[in-house]
C-alpha positions as CSV (number, residue, x, y, z in Angstrom):
1,X,85.6,188.8,115.2
2,X,88.5,191.0,116.6
3,X,88.3,189.4,119.8
4,X,88.7,186.1,117.9
5,X,91.5,187.5,116.0
6,X,93.3,188.9,119.2
7,X,92.7,185.3,120.7
8,X,94.2,183.7,118.1
9,X,97.3,185.5,117.9
10,X,97.6,185.4,121.8
11,X,97.5,181.5,121.5
12,X,100.3,181.7,118.8
13,X,102.4,183.5,121.2
14,X,101.7,181.4,123.8
15,X,103.0,178.6,121.6
16,X,105.7,179.9,120.7
17,X,107.0,181.0,124.3
18,X,106.7,177.3,125.0
19,X,108.4,176.1,122.4
20,X,111.2,178.9,123.2
21,X,111.4,177.8,127.1
22,X,111.1,174.3,126.2
23,X,107.8,174.1,128.5
24,X,105.1,171.7,129.0
25,X,101.4,173.2,129.6
26,X,99.4,171.1,131.9
27,X,95.7,171.8,132.1
28,X,92.9,170.9,134.4
29,X,89.4,169.7,132.9
30,X,87.8,172.6,134.7
31,X,89.7,175.5,132.8
32,X,88.5,177.6,130.1
33,X,88.1,176.3,126.9
34,X,90.8,178.6,125.4
35,X,92.9,177.0,128.1
36,X,92.1,173.8,127.5
37,X,92.9,174.2,123.5
38,X,96.3,175.2,124.4
39,X,97.5,172.1,126.8
40,X,100.0,169.4,125.7
41,X,98.1,167.5,128.5
42,X,94.2,168.2,129.5
43,X,93.2,166.0,132.4
44,X,92.2,165.2,135.8
45,X,94.3,165.6,139.1
46,X,96.1,161.8,139.0
47,X,96.9,162.2,135.2
48,X,98.2,165.5,135.9
49,X,100.1,164.4,138.7
50,X,101.9,161.7,136.5
51,X,102.5,163.8,133.8
52,X,104.3,166.4,136.3
53,X,106.4,163.4,137.4
54,X,107.2,162.1,134.1
55,X,107.8,165.1,132.1
56,X,111.3,165.8,130.9
57,X,110.3,169.8,130.2
58,X,112.6,172.2,132.1
59,X,109.5,174.5,132.6
60,X,106.0,173.0,133.7
61,X,102.9,175.6,133.4
62,X,100.5,174.2,135.7
63,X,96.9,175.4,134.5
64,X,95.1,174.8,137.6
65,X,95.1,175.8,141.3
66,X,97.6,176.3,144.0
67,X,97.5,172.9,145.1
68,X,98.3,171.1,141.7
69,X,101.1,173.2,141.0
70,X,102.4,172.6,144.6
71,X,101.8,169.0,143.9
72,X,104.2,169.6,140.4
73,X,106.7,171.4,142.6
74,X,107.0,168.4,145.1
75,X,107.4,165.7,142.5
76,X,109.9,167.8,140.3
77,X,111.9,170.2,142.2
78,X,114.7,170.6,139.6
79,X,112.0,172.3,137.1
80,X,110.8,175.9,137.3
81,X,106.7,175.2,137.9
82,X,105.0,178.0,137.2
83,X,101.2,178.8,138.1
84,X,99.7,181.8,136.0
85,X,97.4,183.1,138.6
86,X,98.8,183.0,142.1
87,X,95.0,183.9,143.3
88,X,93.4,180.6,141.8
89,X,93.4,178.7,145.0
90,X,90.9,176.1,146.3
91,X,88.3,176.9,149.0
92,X,88.3,173.1,149.9
93,X,92.3,172.8,150.3
94,X,91.9,175.7,152.9
95,X,89.3,173.8,155.2
96,X,92.1,171.8,156.4
97,X,95.9,173.1,157.9
98,X,98.4,171.5,158.8
99,X,98.2,172.5,162.5
100,X,94.8,171.5,162.9
101,X,96.0,167.8,161.2
102,X,98.7,167.4,163.8
103,X,96.2,168.0,166.7
104,X,93.7,165.7,165.1
105,X,96.5,162.8,164.6
106,X,97.0,163.5,168.0
107,X,93.5,162.5,168.9
108,X,93.7,159.6,167.1
109,X,96.9,158.0,167.4
110,X,98.0,155.1,164.9
111,X,95.3,155.8,162.9
112,X,96.7,156.5,159.0
113,X,95.9,159.5,157.3
114,X,94.8,159.5,153.5
115,X,94.9,162.9,152.2
116,X,92.7,164.0,148.9
117,X,95.3,166.0,146.6
118,X,93.0,168.7,146.9
119,X,95.0,170.0,149.9
120,X,98.2,172.2,150.8
121,X,101.6,170.7,150.7
122,X,102.1,171.2,154.6
123,X,99.2,169.1,154.9
124,X,100.4,166.3,152.4
125,X,103.2,166.3,154.5
126,X,101.5,165.7,157.6
127,X,99.5,162.9,155.6
128,X,100.7,158.9,155.3
129,X,99.6,158.7,151.5
130,X,97.6,161.2,148.8
131,X,94.6,160.1,146.9
132,X,92.6,161.6,143.8
133,X,88.5,160.9,143.6
134,X,89.8,158.3,140.7
135,X,91.8,156.3,143.1
136,X,90.4,157.1,146.6
137,X,89.1,153.7,147.5
138,X,91.9,151.7,145.8
139,X,94.2,153.8,148.6
140,X,92.1,153.5,150.8
141,X,92.0,149.9,150.7
142,X,95.6,149.7,150.4
143,X,96.7,151.1,153.9
144,X,97.2,149.1,157.1
145,X,94.3,148.9,159.9
146,X,90.6,149.2,159.8
147,X,90.4,152.9,160.2
148,X,91.6,156.1,158.4
149,X,91.0,159.6,158.9
150,X,90.3,161.3,155.4
151,X,90.8,164.7,154.9
152,X,89.5,167.2,153.6
153,X,86.8,166.3,151.9
154,X,83.6,165.0,153.7
155,X,81.6,164.0,150.8
156,X,84.6,161.8,148.9
157,X,84.7,160.1,152.4
158,X,81.4,159.1,152.7
159,X,81.3,158.0,149.3
160,X,85.0,156.0,150.0
161,X,83.1,154.7,152.9
162,X,80.3,153.1,151.2
163,X,82.9,151.1,149.2
164,X,85.4,150.0,151.8
165,X,85.0,147.9,154.9
166,X,87.3,150.2,156.9
167,X,85.7,153.0,158.9
168,X,86.1,156.1,157.3
169,X,86.8,159.3,159.5
170,X,85.7,162.4,157.5
171,X,87.2,165.6,158.0
172,X,84.4,168.6,157.3
173,X,85.7,170.0,154.7
174,X,83.6,170.3,150.9
175,X,84.0,171.3,147.5
176,X,81.2,174.3,147.2
177,X,81.0,173.8,143.4
178,X,79.9,169.9,143.8
179,X,78.4,170.1,147.0
180,X,75.7,173.1,145.7
181,X,74.4,170.3,143.0
182,X,71.1,169.7,145.1
183,X,68.9,165.9,144.2
184,X,66.1,168.2,143.3
185,X,68.1,169.7,140.5
186,X,69.0,166.2,139.9
187,X,65.7,164.7,139.9
188,X,64.2,167.8,137.5
189,X,67.2,167.3,134.9
190,X,66.2,163.6,135.0
191,X,62.4,164.4,134.3
192,X,63.5,166.8,131.6
193,X,66.1,163.8,129.9
194,X,64.5,161.0,130.8
195,X,66.8,159.1,128.4
196,X,70.1,160.5,130.0
197,X,72.5,158.6,132.1
198,X,73.5,160.5,135.0
199,X,77.2,160.5,135.8
200,X,78.2,162.6,139.0
201,X,81.4,163.2,141.1
202,X,81.9,162.0,144.1
203,X,82.5,165.1,145.5
204,X,78.6,165.7,145.3
205,X,76.5,165.2,148.7
206,X,75.4,161.6,149.4
207,X,71.7,162.0,148.4
208,X,73.3,163.4,144.8
209,X,75.5,160.2,144.4
210,X,72.6,158.0,145.2
211,X,70.7,159.1,142.3
212,X,74.0,158.8,139.9
213,X,73.9,155.9,137.4
214,X,77.7,156.5,137.4
215,X,79.9,157.9,140.3
216,X,83.2,159.0,138.3
217,X,86.5,161.3,138.2
218,X,86.5,163.9,135.6
219,X,88.2,161.4,133.5
220,X,86.2,158.7,134.3
221,X,83.2,160.4,132.9
222,X,85.0,161.2,129.6
223,X,86.0,157.2,129.2
224,X,82.4,156.6,130.0
225,X,80.8,159.1,127.3
226,X,83.2,157.8,124.5
227,X,82.1,154.4,125.3
228,X,78.6,154.3,126.2
229,X,76.0,153.5,123.5
230,X,73.6,156.5,125.4
231,X,73.2,159.5,123.4
232,X,72.6,161.8,126.3
233,X,73.9,162.4,129.9
234,X,73.6,164.8,133.1
235,X,76.6,165.8,134.1
236,X,77.5,166.4,137.7
237,X,80.9,168.2,138.2
238,X,82.2,171.7,136.9
239,X,81.1,173.1,133.5
240,X,84.5,173.4,132.3
241,X,84.4,169.5,131.4
242,X,81.7,170.2,128.9
243,X,84.2,171.4,126.3
244,X,86.2,168.0,126.3
245,X,82.8,165.8,126.6
246,X,81.4,167.8,123.5
247,X,84.6,167.9,121.4
248,X,85.2,164.0,122.0
249,X,81.6,163.1,121.4
250,X,80.0,165.5,119.0
251,X,76.8,163.3,118.1
252,X,76.2,163.6,121.7
253,X,74.3,165.8,124.1
254,X,75.2,166.9,127.9
255,X,73.0,168.4,130.2
256,X,73.9,170.4,133.9
257,X,71.7,170.2,136.7
258,X,72.4,173.7,137.4
259,X,74.8,175.8,135.5
260,X,75.0,178.7,137.3
261,X,76.2,176.5,140.4
262,X,78.3,174.1,138.6
263,X,81.2,177.2,138.1
264,X,84.7,177.3,139.9
265,X,85.5,180.8,140.0
266,X,89.3,179.7,141.1
267,X,89.7,177.4,138.0
268,X,88.6,180.2,135.8
269,X,90.9,182.9,137.0
270,X,93.6,181.5,134.6
271,X,93.1,183.4,131.1
272,X,95.3,183.6,127.8
273,X,96.9,187.0,128.8
274,X,97.7,185.8,132.0
275,X,99.1,182.6,130.5
276,X,101.2,184.5,127.9
277,X,102.7,186.9,130.7
278,X,103.4,183.8,133.2
279,X,105.8,182.1,130.0
280,X,107.2,185.8,128.9
281,X,108.5,186.1,132.3
282,X,108.8,182.6,133.9
283,X,106.8,183.9,136.7
284,X,104.7,183.1,139.3
285,X,107.3,180.6,140.6
286,X,105.7,178.0,142.8
287,X,108.1,176.2,145.4
288,X,108.1,174.3,148.3
289,X,110.2,174.3,151.5
290,X,112.5,171.3,151.0
291,X,111.9,169.6,154.6
292,X,107.9,169.8,153.7
293,X,108.4,168.9,150.0
294,X,110.2,165.6,151.0
295,X,107.5,164.8,153.0
296,X,104.7,165.7,151.0
297,X,106.7,163.5,148.0
298,X,106.7,160.3,150.3
299,X,102.6,160.7,150.3
300,X,102.4,161.4,146.7
301,X,104.7,158.8,145.4
302,X,103.1,156.2,147.8
303,X,99.5,157.3,145.8
304,X,101.3,157.0,142.5
305,X,102.8,153.7,143.2
306,X,99.2,152.0,144.3
307,X,97.9,153.7,141.0
308,X,100.2,152.1,139.1
309,X,99.7,148.6,140.2
310,X,96.1,148.4,137.8
311,X,96.7,148.4,134.5
312,X,95.0,150.6,132.0
313,X,93.7,153.2,134.7
314,X,94.8,156.2,132.4
């Protein structure tokens, strides 16, 4: 009870600081429930990118991981962008560097580079266009030529390759949280919950994707759960999404193939005390060197323009 009271007081303090600074709090769906509850917007990478670009707030607090806050800083260079926990990184994003990408581009002259937003600003700057899991196929189909280099997620690249006529050359990166989900675990969950729909993220392994009824981004999972007549779902993504799934669908049941594996330690590094500290001091601030920012912004803005062509994609 004392902990609940302390958490409630801290949450009120954070909201007061937010009003004081005219801040907007953007929260990824994998964050802790108490962080999600404070978000002005809770969503996936594409939705958060759009909010960062469209917000008129002078301070953007990004409750996610480093590359997400970088994207906000790229799109909104005149705003203060805060990342409450600087150590909240993305191991997959670290699997590709700008230097390695430049070297690979020399091996593949003229091949467009499609860059997953789960990457550093420096890598985005060396790419032709960015994408998210939600719009990846649409983005790949939009670029010229019959071949693309896709960085850094090999599983998402493989999924795109099954949905496009283009040849997709995959970088050998992966998200451990999704890559660790096995086909055996999904099959076991199906046996235990035979009436459940299986929805998985395209960052999962190909053999897991092949077992799914629906392959979706996190926001796509939320839409499916709200609109489906199904009462049970097996969820193949990070466990943080269960907070919104159960909140929006209290009459439905959601199962994880392996709850111990479906946990991103980086996404869970943001806590209420760290969020309060960031708003009290307006630190840590995320900035991107201007030459890198300008080039990365081009790749991000191309993605946003392509996504905007399809009505109702939120």
